[in-house]
Each structure stands twice: as structure tokens, then as C-alpha cells.
C-alpha positions in Angstrom: 35.2 -10.8 -16.3 33.5 -10.2 -19.4 31.0 -12.4 -18.2 30.3 -10.5 -15.2 30.2 -7.3 -16.9 27.9 -9.0 -19.3 25.5 -10.4 -16.5 25.7 -6.9 -15.3 24.9 -5.2 -17.8 21.9 -7.4 -18.4 20.7 -7.3 -15.1 20.8 -3.5 -15.6 18.6 -3.7 -18.5 16.1 -6.0 -17.3 15.6 -4.1 -14.4 15.1 -1.1 -16.4 12.9 -2.1 -18.3 10.7 -3.3 -15.5 10.7 0.7 -13.8 9.7 1.9 -17.1 6.7 -0.7 -16.8 5.9 -0.2 -13.2 5.8 3.6 -14.0 3.4 2.6 -17.1 1.2 0.3 -14.9 1.1 3.1 -11.8 -0.1 5.3 -14.9 -2.7 3.3 -15.9 -4.2 3.6 -12.6 -4.9 6.8 -12.2 -7.0 8.5 -12.5 -8.5 6.0 -10.2 -12.3 4.3 -10.9 -15.1 4.8 -8.4 -15.0 2.2 -6.1 -18.1 0.0 -5.3 -19.1 0.2 -1.2 -16.8 -1.3 0.8 -16.9 -2.0 4.8 -14.4 0.6 5.3 -11.8 2.9 4.1 -7.6 2.9 5.0 -5.4 5.9 3.9 -1.8 6.4 4.7 -0.6 9.2 5.6 2.7 10.6 3.7 4.0 13.6 1.9 0.7 15.2 0.7 -3.0 15.5 2.3 -4.2 14.9 -0.8 -4.4 11.4 0.2 -6.7 12.1 3.7 -8.5 14.6 1.6 -9.1 11.9 -0.9 -10.5 9.3 2.0 -12.6 11.6 3.2 -14.5 12.3 0.1 -14.7 8.3 0.0 -16.0 8.5 3.4 -18.6 11.2 2.7 -20.0 9.9 -0.3 -21.1 7.0 1.5 -18.1 4.7 0.3 -17.2 2.7 3.6 -18.3 2.3 7.2 -15.3 4.0 8.8 -12.1 5.7 7.6 -9.1 4.8 9.6 -6.1 7.4 9.3 -2.9 5.2 9.6 0.3 6.7 10.4 -0.6 10.2 12.0 1.7 12.0 13.7 2.2 11.4 17.5 2.4 15.3 18.0 -0.8 15.9 15.5 -4.6 15.6 17.5 -7.6 15.0 16.3 -8.1 18.9 15.5 -5.1 18.8 14.1 -6.1 16.3 11.4 -9.7 17.7 11.0 -8.2 21.1 9.6 -5.9 19.0 7.4 -8.6 16.7 5.8 -11.6 19.2 5.2 -14.0 16.7 6.7 -17.7 17.5 7.6 -17.3 17.4 11.6 -20.2 15.5 12.4 -19.1 12.4 10.0 -15.4 13.1 11.2 -16.1 12.9 15.0 -18.1 9.8 14.5 -16.8 8.0 11.8 -12.6 8.9 11.7 -10.4 6.6 13.7 -6.7 7.8 13.7 -3.6 5.3 13.8 -0.4 6.8 15.2 1.5 3.3 15.6 2.7 3.2 11.9 5.9 4.3 11.4 6.5 3.2 7.8 4.3 1.0 5.2 5.1 -2.0 7.1 3.7 -0.6 10.4 0.8 0.6 8.2 0.0 -2.8 7.0 -0.1 -4.2 10.3 -1.5 -0.9 11.9 -4.5 -1.5 9.2 -4.9 -5.1 9.5 -5.3 -4.8 13.3 -7.7 -2.4 13.0 -9.9 -3.9 10.4 -9.8 -7.1 12.8 -11.2 -5.6 15.3 -14.2 -4.0 13.2 -15.1 -7.4 11.7 -13.9 -5.7 8.3 -12.3 -8.0 5.0 -13.6 -5.2 2.4 -11.3 -2.1 2.4 -10.7 1.2 -0.2 -6.8 1.6 0.7 -6.2 5.0 -0.3 -2.3 6.0 -1.0 -0.3 8.0 -3.5 -0.1 6.6 -7.1 3.6 5.5 -7.0 3.0 4.3 -3.3 0.0 2.2 -4.1 1.7 -1.0 -5.8 3.9 -1.4 -2.2 0.9 -0.4 0.2 -0.9 -3.3 -1.7 1.3 -5.8 -1.5 2.2 -5.4 2.4 -2.0 -5.3 3.5 -2.4 -8.1 1.6 0.3 -10.1 3.2 -0.9 -8.7 6.3 -4.9 -9.4 5.5 -4.5 -12.1 2.4 -8.6 -13.3 3.0 -9.6 -9.6 2.3 -10.6 -7.8 -0.1 -8.8 -5.0 -0.8 -9.6 -2.2 -3.5 -6.5 0.5 -4.6 -7.3 4.1 -4.7 -4.6 5.8 -5.8 -4.3 9.4 -5.7 -1.9 11.2 -8.2 0.5 13.5 -5.3 4.0 15.7 -5.4 6.7 15.0 -5.1 6.3 12.3 -8.0 5.0 13.0 -11.3 4.4 9.3 -12.8 3.7 10.6 -16.1 6.5 12.6 -16.4 9.3 10.7 -14.5 12.0 10.6 -16.8 12.3 14.5 -17.2 13.4 15.2 -13.6 16.3 13.8 -12.1 14.1 13.9 -8.3 11.4 12.3 -10.0 13.3 9.7 -11.5 14.9 8.9 -8.5 11.9 8.9 -5.7 10.2 6.5 -8.6 13.5 4.4 -8.9 13.6 4.1 -4.7 10.4 3.2 -4.6 10.7 0.3 -7.3 13.3 -0.9 -5.3 11.4 -1.0 -2.5 8.7 -2.4 -4.2 11.0 -5.3 -5.8 12.2 -6.1 -2.0 8.8 -6.6 -0.7 7.8 -9.3 -3.9 11.3 -11.1 -3.0 10.7 -11.4 0.6 7.4 -12.3 0.2 8.3 -14.7 -2.6 10.9 -16.3 -0.6 8.4 -16.5 2.5 5.7 -18.1 0.6 8.3 -21.0 -0.6 9.2 -21.6 3.2 5.1 -21.7 4.2 4.9 -23.8 1.3 7.8 -26.1 2.2 6.6 -26.3 6.0 3.0 -27.5 5.5 4.7 -30.1 2.4 6.7 -31.4 5.8 3.6 -31.6 8.2 1.6 -33.0 5.4 4.5 -35.6 5.2 4.9 -36.1 8.5 1.3 -37.0 9.2 0.9 -39.5 6.5 3.7 -41.1 8.6 2.0 -41.2 11.8 -1.0 -43.2 10.0 -1.2 -46.6 10.9 
């Protein structure tokens, strides 16, 4: 029993150290550096409209040819989104696409990948909240393994990454995001191992078929 308790205590300590490192990593990423010009900008909707405002500003500065806003509420019209973003209307009308199919970050990744393939884009600037950027980048990279992705994290409520330990709400939200991030890491790791084994099996089979 003591060994089990000691093992759980060690796991909890490792998790806590990882959470602190996760928060520090996010803090170092902000404010976001000025990105190089890419094919397009993509923004993931969420709790704050600051994500969309930042993405529109990038588009208006010529950082991409088009902007995809992924995960738009199905009840929101283009006019509604225009008001939220504060975009210049001619640029919005010509160069902003709205994605209505994504309901979560996994859906965002799929929606972004499908849109980018349809447009022939393989160089994207990804805009989302600072605390959300690590998980979003993991998922989009999994959906677009050959693409060049530049993260553009935006400091937004509800999480203050710089002082997350001072408020229980911030600590809880960051901990949940960290757990989701770890889950994606594990999923992608298992998936990668499975793909590697399949490739090795196929290679072995091919060698066995040689005369």
C-alpha cells in the first residue's frame, strides 16, 4: 500500500511540475512576435473575441491572402461576425471565410485542414488564446503534418497565465487545459507508434515477397 501511495505521490509531483512548465512555456510565447507573411491566417473561435480581432488585424496588414474563422456559431451571420471582428468591410467581404462545422478544437483542426487543402495553402498563421495554443497546434499539425504553422497566441480572458495560481478559477482552467494537452500528446504518441509498426510490417512483408 505504501508503494502505491508513494507512486501516486511521485506522479502527482511530476504532473504539478509539468503544469508549471506548461504555464511558463505559454507565458514566454506572449506577446506574440510579428509573423512572416504566410499563405493565410486561421483563427479559432472561443470565449474571447480578441482572437478574431487579432486575426483580422493580421489579414489587414497583409500577413495572409485570406482568413478562415473556424468554429463560428451556426446562428451567427456574416454581418454578425463582421461587427465582432471590427474588420474593414471591403477586406472582410473579399477575404474572410467562415467555418461553421467545428464544435471543438479537434473539429477546428479538421475544418482548417480541409479549408487549406481546398485553397492550396500549406503555410498558415494560427491565432487563438495563449493558453489554448499548445493543444491547438498539436491537433492542427496532426491534421496537416506537411504544413508550415506559425503560432500567434493572444492574451485573452478567462485565464491569466502570468498569475494563474492567484485565483482558483484560473488555476482550474489551466489545469484542465494542461490535462487536455497531455491527452492529445498521449493519443498522438500511440497513433505514431501504431503507424510505425504498420510501416515496419508492410516493409517486412514486401521483403518476404521478393524472389
